[in-house]
Phi, psi and omega in degrees: 000169179250149174228160177251127183237141178269130177241138166276116187251350179173170180305123179075015184228128170233153184216138176262124182242144176271133182226154176277143180226119180286167174298155181297132177283180181304134176083001182234168182229157171263129180243132173262121184292137174260312183214151167218155183249141177266130176277126178280001178260275185295323181291324177292328175299314179296314182300324182274358180075026185254005177275140178299120188294337180267004181268141176300144181300317178208146184269349188227346184262116184302325183285356181240038177281157179108167183281163178278059182236141179289147352276150179207157172267148177205168184126149183213019180223097185228135173240132181212181180243132178290122184258327177206160185231145176282175181301136177091355179265127179304135185296342179293348174294330184295132182092351181284146178263130188226157171257146179212136173284096190207151177295171181284110171198159191288328179216153175203161177260138184217149170284147180299323182288355177262348183267145176244120178288137178287132171303153185300333183259018180246125180280159176304318180295319179297321183296334180297341180275358184304312180297319180292324179287324174297322176298316179298318177299319179298318179298313183296320177298316181293336179287340179048047181297155179223170185300139172078010180278157172255128190236142176235135179241116175270123180099116180236047162286195184300311181295322178295318178296320178294321176298316177301314180299320179295320182295337177292349179284349184254152178279080180272167174265353179178147179217109182246148179236159180225129176198148181286333189266126181303320183294327178286325176294323177295317179297324180293323174297321177292338179272355175119001177295145180281316180219157179218151188222150175262118183293347180270352178289138175301136179077015182305313183299316180298320183291318182289327176294323177295322177295336182269353186301325185300352178291338187086351176237141182287135173086175181281150172282323186217129181230135177252128174249101182226034181272338187081358181264120182302324181293341181288335180297316178298320179293324178297319177295320183295328184268356182269135185276180179307130178064020176282176179237139173244117177267118182260101179259349182290145168253110184274349181060231182267006177287126181291145178241127181246127178232137173266101181258012183261355183257237183303325184302327186302327182250010189274339186058026176290137177262125174260117189240119175281136182224130180211141194282349183289349176224168178249137177311128180304335178299332185261354188297338177294336184237339189248143174230167178299321180296321178295319179294322178294320177303319179293324178296318177301318181297314183287338173304318182289328182281322187271331182055066185287357176303339179296341181272355179284123181247335184217144172231125179241141170301148184304324182291347177254032180303322181302318179293325179296316180289325177297321179301314180289321184296326180284350179054043175300143184301328185269006182255111183239281177253123182250132177249150169256132182249129185255000000 
C-alpha cells in the first residue's frame, strides 16, 4: 500500500511524499492516522532551519532517530485507528483508537508496546495534548515548588498555558505570566494566572517586581522560561529573587542567548535549571517512571480540557499552509492540527 509522509526539506519548506508501506509483520499493527498536532516550539525550530544539524532529532522516541538535518520527518503527537494486525496480534486490536509518538504521516507500522490506548472519556483531539502536558508536568516537578511561593511563567503558548494551569493546583502566594500576545495573556488569566504582563511594555520589569513585593522578599521564588525567545531568559533572571530558581524549558536551537552574569546575578545565588521531558530528574527516579508520568498526564487532560487551545485545523495535504500560519505568529494561531 501507499502512505503520505510529511518531510521537512529545507528552511521554510515542507513536502508531502508518497511512500510504499508493507503489511504489518508479526507482532505489529498498521495504524491509519486521524489527527496530528504541530508543535509551535521544536517543530518551528526545524521548519526555520534553526535546529543544530548534528544533534539527534530526539533522545528517547524510536521513530525520531537520526540527526536534525534536511530532509527529515518530525512530529510527536499522533492519534490513529488500528486498521490491520500482523501475525500473533489479537484481532480485538483492530478498530482501536490509539496515541503514538510519531511524525506526521497518513499510515504507519507500530509495536503494540509503543501504542497508548485512549481512555474512554478522552477524545482524539484532546489526546494530542498528551506530550505537551507531560512536558508541563516535567517542568513543574523540576521546579520543586512549595507552599506560598510566588511564581512567574514566561511564554503562554500551549506548553506555557498547560504549565500555568498545573501550577494553579498548588497553594501559591502569586502566579504571574508573561507573553507578547494579548490573546495568550487573556487565556492565561482564564487558566488561573493572577496577573499577566507584556514583556515589550516600558517598565515591564519594574511592574512585575512590584507585583511580587508582598512576599517580603524581592523577586520571584520560582520562574519558568518556556517562551522559546532567547531574550526572555535574561528577563526571567531579572525578575527572580535571591536564591530563586529559573527553570529553562525552552529549546533555543541555534538562536544565540546572551546573559549578563556580571551584575546582580553574581551575588544572587539564583539556580538556572535545564528541564527537558525526554528524561526524568534523577531525584525522582526512585519513585517515578515515564509511564507513571504519562498516567498523570492523562488524568490532567480531563481536568484542564486543552481542546480550548485549538485554533486551526488543516487538511493534511495543506500542511505547508499550516506551518506558514504558525511561522507568521499570527495572534489568533495557537494550536494547529492536521486532519487526515
